[in-house]
N, C-alpha and C positions, 0 to 999 in steps of 0.2 A: 535321802538317807541310805536307801538300799542300792543306790547306783543304777536304778531302773527307771530312768526318766520317761521312757516310752511306754512303760507298763503302768497303767493307771490303777490296776487292781490293788496295789499296796499303798496308794496315796490316802492321806487323811486330810480332812478339812472341816472347818466350821463355817457356816454361812452367816452373814449379817442380815440375810433375808429370812423372814418367817417361813417355815416349812411345816406343814401340818402332818403329813404322812409320807416322809421320804423313805422309800424302801432301801435306799442305798446305804449299806452298813458303814461305808467309809465316812459318811457325814455324821459327825458327833453332835449334831443338833445346832440350833441357832446360837450364835455367839452373843451371849448377853454381856453387857458392859457392867461388871460388878466392881464395887469398891472393896476396901479392906474388911468391911463388916458383912459381906455377902449381900449387900443391898444393891439393887439395880440402879445404876446411874441413868441410863437411857438405853433404848433399843434403836435409836435413829443415828445411823452412821452415814455421812455424806462424803467423807474424804479420808484417805489413808496414805501414809508415807513412812518409809523407813529412813531413819537418820544415819549418820556416819558411825554411830556407836551400836547399830543394830537394834535400836529401840523403835517400836512401832507407835506412831502418833496417829490418833484418830480425830477427825473433825466431826462433831456431833451437833445436835440442837442445844446442847448444854455446854458449848465451848469445846476445849481440847482435853483429851485424855491420853495417857501414855501407858503402854505396856513396857515397863523397864526390863522385864524378863519374858520376852515373847515366846520362849520355848515352853512356857507353862500353858499356853493357850490350848494345846491338844493333850496335855498331860494331866491337868488338874480339872476338877469339876467346877471350881470357881476361880478361874484365873483373874488376878487382881489388876485392874486398870486404875491408874492414879490420876487424879485431877491436880494440876499444878496450882499451888497456893502462892499467890504473889503478895508479898507484904505491902501494906498500905504506907508504911513509913511515916505515920502521923502520930507516933507516940502511944498508940493504943494496943500494939501487938496484934492487931487484926489483920486479916488477909482476905483477898478475894480470889476466886478461881480465875485462871487465865481465860479471858473472853467468855466467862461463865454465862452471860446473858445473850450470847451471840449464836447464830446458826452458822457453823463453819462449812463453807461450800467447797473449798479446795486448799491444798497445802503443797509446799515444795521445800526442799532443803538445798541450800547453796553450798559452795565449796568450803565455807567456814563453819558449817554445821548449824548455821542460823536457820530459823524456820520462817518462811513466808506464808502467811495465813490469810486467805480470802474469806470474806463474810458475805452473807446474803444482803445486808443493808448498811453496813458500817465501813465499807472499804477494805483496805489491805493493811496488814500489820506485819512488821518485821520484828522478830523477837530473838533474844539471845539463845545460844545452843541449849540451855537448860529451861528456857521459857520464863525465867524469873524477871527479865527486863524487857520492856518494849523499847526497841531501838528507834523505831519510827512508825508512824501511822500515816497512811495515805488515803485521801478521800477526794471527792469531786470539788471540794473547796480549797484544798491546799496543794493540789498536784494536777497534772494533766489528765487524770482519770476522767472518763466521760460519765461514769456511773459509780455509785457506791456498792452496786451488786457485782461481785467478782465471781465469774463462772469458771475460770480456769487459770492455771499458773504453770509455767515451765521455766527452769533455770538452765541456760546453756552450760554444758559441762566444762568447756574450755574458757570461754570469755567471761562467764559469770553473769551475762545479761539475763534479766528477768523479763519474761513475756507474760503479759496480763490480759486475760480475756474478760470483757465486761458485757 
């Protein structure tokens, strides 16, 4: 912001790691993952990516959460992270959180702003740009994946090829 990329003294950050007594005043403390009611969703973050709209997607032990307004992370005491509610479409008006029962291990964004989401034990999911639709799920039974434990993902920026580590 200040145009001083080499000068760390004016940088601000929040850590997703627990810090008990960090004397560095630039650290505004541990980044808690709060919902709209200032309740902690989780403190376990395993993956992070920025999508093409500048939104920050976090992979946690409670599925996916999104910072739709990432600039608030350093400006507000309780920056709101949203869990994506996917409608069940079963006539009940009920919804489930996007991969809410999964530990998300890695994520990547492709050229169409779709999200590729790797899990600890359920394989790989490709979801729509807003996360409301699962376009495809890949696992060791329906694809060439060797394992349902996805450890890393990368999308080639020109070809769109997706590289998957298991």
